[in-house]
N, C-alpha and C positions, 0 to 999 in steps of 0.2 A: 888188228885181227885179221887173218890171213885171208887170200883169196876163195880160198875153197868156204870158209864160211861166210865169204860176203856174198856170193854165187849163191849157195843154197839156204842161206836168211838161217842160218842155226848159230848159235853164237851172240845173239843179240840180244843187251841184257832184257831180265822184267821186269815188266811197269812197274812201279812203287805202287803201295796200296795206299788211298786217300787218306792224306794224317788231317786230323782234324784240328783247324784253327784253334792258337794256344794265347790267351792274354799275355802281359808283360810278365817279362821274368820265366815263362816257361810254365803259370800258372793257366789252369783251363780255362776255357773259351767264360768268360761271364754272360753271356747273352741268355737268356731262359728262353729263346726262341733257336737256338743252335741248335741243330740236329742231332744225333746220337753218332757214332761214327760206325754202328751197324747199320744203321738207317741209309747211310750214304748210300747211292745207285754209283755204281763204277761205270755206266756210262754219263755220271752230270759232271760236269767241264769244272775242274779244278785251277782256281784261281792260283794265276802263278805269283808267288810272295817275292819274287825278286825283281818283278814287274815294276812300272812306277806306276803309283797310284792311279794316273787318269786313263792306264790303258788294262787297268783290271776288267777281267767278266763279270761282270753283276749278273748274277741270277735271279730273273723277278721272281715276285711272288706270284703265287695262283690269285687270281682275280677273284673274288666270291660270285656265283654264280647269280643270275637276274631272277627276282622274286625272293631270295636270301636276304636280303636288308630289309630293316625296318620290320621282324617279325618273319622273313617268308612268304610263303604260298596261303599257309594257315589262317596267316594274320590277313590277308587280302580275302579268303574265302569267308571268313567271321565278319570280316566288313560288309562282305554284300550279301549274306544270309539276314544280317542283322538290318540294314536297308532294305531288303525284300521284307522283312518284318514290319518293318517303319510303315513302307508303304502300304500294306494292308490293314494294318491296324487305322490308318487316316482315310482311307476307301471305306472302311466300315463305321466310323466314327460320321463321316458325311451322310453318308447311309441313313443312320440312323436320326440324325439331324432333319435328314427331309425327310422321312418318316413321321416323327415327333412335329415336325412344323404343318404339314397336311392333316392329321390327325386332328393337332390340336387349334386349325383355322375353323373361324366360325362361319356361321353363314350368314352373310349380309342382312334376307329377310328376318331372321332370328335375331342379330344383333338390333333394330332398328325395333323391335315390338318391345311394348309396353310391358312394366313387371308384372302386375296383375294379369294381363293376357297371358304370359308366360307362366304362372298361376294355374292357370285355368287350364293352359295346354296341358300340363303336367297332371294335373286331379284328373283331365279325361284319360291319359294313359294309364293311370293308377285303376282306373275304374273297368276301362276296358280289361286291363292285366285281370282285375278282379274279374270279370265276367268271362273271361276264358278259364280261370282256373275254374271257376263253378261248371263250364262245360265240363270241362276234363275229370271233373269229380263225377258228375252225374254219368259220363260214357263209362269209367271204371263202375259206379253201382251196375247199371246195366251190364256190365262183361261180368261182375261177381256174379249177380240174377240169372244168368243165363247159364252159369257154370253151375250153380245150385241145386241140381239135379230136378226135382218134384214142380219146384218152380216154374223152372226153365220155360216148359214151352208155351204159360202166362206171360210169362217177361219177354218172350220170344218173340209173342203175338201182338203184346202193348208197344215194345220197342219198333216192330215194323209197321204199324198203327201212327208214331207218330214222328217218325223217318218221313213216311210219304206224306202227312200233313205238312211238313219241316219241305219236303221236296216241292209239292203242292203250291204252295207259296213262294217257293224260290221259281218255279215257274209259272207263276202268274194262272194257275187252273186254277187256283181257290183263294175265294177274299181270306182277308185278313182286317182283325181289330187289332187295338190297342195303344199308349201315349204313341204321342211322337211331335210334328212340327205342321205347319199349313205354310209355305214358303211364298210367296206373289212377287212375280219378276213384272216391270212394266216401265215404257220407254222406247224410243225411238227402236227399228228393227237392228241398228247396229247395235245397240248397247244391248240388247235380245235376242242374239243372234242364236242359230243352233250350235256353233261353237261354245258361247256362253252357259248354253243349258246344258249340255253336255259335261264340260269342268261342275256343273254345281250337282251333277246326279254321282259323277267321279267322287266329288268330295263326300257327297252324305253315304256315298255306299262304304269308304273309306274310315267316318263316325260309327259304322255299325248301323246303319238303314239295314231294316229288313224287308221290307214292302214299300212298293212307290206306285203313284199315278201321276200323271198331267191333265191339265185338264184348261178348255181355252174358254175363252171370253162367252160364245156360245151354246156351251157346256158339252162339245164333246170329249171323250177324255180318252187315254191311251195308257194301259197297263208298262210299266215300266222295267224289262227285266233283263237279263244278261245279253242276248239277241236285240235286244231293241236300239234303233238308229234314229239320227237327228236331220233332218234336211231343213237348209233356208227355200220356202214357198213364195212365190211373189206376192206385193203387195205385205209383208212383212209377216206372212203366215209364218206357220213353221208345222214341217210335214214330220209325224212319229208313226214309225212303221207302218207308212202310208197312208196316212189319217191327218186331213189339214186340222190345225187348231189357229185360231187368231186371239192374236194378246187381248187384253195383259195375261202371261201363262201362269195357274197358279198347280205347287208341286206338293201334293199329300203323301207324307213319308212316315213310317213306324219305325221308331229305334229309341235311344234316349235324347230328348229335347237338346238337354244342356251340351252334351258332347256334339252332337249334329250343329247346333249354331255356333260354337267354339268354331267351330271345322269352317263354315263360312262365311264368319268374321274375322279369319285372321288375316295380317295385315299381306297387301299382295292376292288376295286369294278372290273367290268368286264375287262380292259384295263391294270389293273395292275396283275391280276392273268394268261390272255393268255401272257401275256411279262415274268412273271416266270416260263410260261413253255417254252420258248425260242420261241413263236411266236410273233405275231406284227398285233395292229389295228390299222388301219385309218378310219378317218372319214371327207367327206366333205358337205358343204353347199350346198342344191340344192333351186333355187326359183321353180322349177316343178319339182314335183317327180312323176311319171307316176307307179302307181300302178294294171297295167292290168290284171294280173292272178287270174284265178278266178277259187271259190272252187264248184265243183258242190253240189249242195241243195242238204239234206237230206232226203232221201224219207220218209214219214210217213207212219207207217203201221195202226195206228188206226187213229188218228187224222185228221182232216178235217176243214177247214173253216167253220163260219158260217156265211150267208149273214143276 
């Protein structure tokens, strides 16, 4: 090669094209992963066939990226979604079990009640339901009559009169007569305190009592209405709406006798608490109970009826 060619860089031989390695006896490379000659990069190093095997440069294979093993990122996402769904289902199952346990838990008081008492309580609830249904039917009938035209005026007058009588009985401004109970409380002041008497009144109201009055041993009586209060007085006396009553005390109540008696005698109720304190409670059915004691009407300072 001349000096001119060496100095100018011309005349150098062209690099040979990459040759696909062949197998024995000039056969094509049997490796299935062997690249096609057209796919070889001209920048990729070509192993020197003349060099010893130990000095040949090995082309490292590309390592799989992280997340592509064992199903790749899609499998990981599926696994996390399934885990979240399982956690949600387990939480719902636990919530359902807790709600069911609280719903099916039994009242210890009712669990200790005798079978015949439970039967009576169930019968009382049925009778109360029937009574409420009858009241609903009466109200619906009154509504139909008020809308009937010619009979509307007379029906409205009768309905207003009936309603006024009911409100007068509830307010204690009118006397009342009907079947009911005579309940007598006797014993020491601790057993027949104002708290026990108030509990008895609440039990009777819950059992459907419509009118009540309480009377002391000296004949002093007080009408029991929604605003009535009870306070313990000196020497075992009981103060009801400012009136002092001495024991034993008698409550005259109008309502269904069987239902009210069952409410008083329920285990852990009023009768049991009075007896635990050393007192006694007796009840007697009456076909006719007179609640004649009246409560003074409340004087209104600002409100007045409008005609």
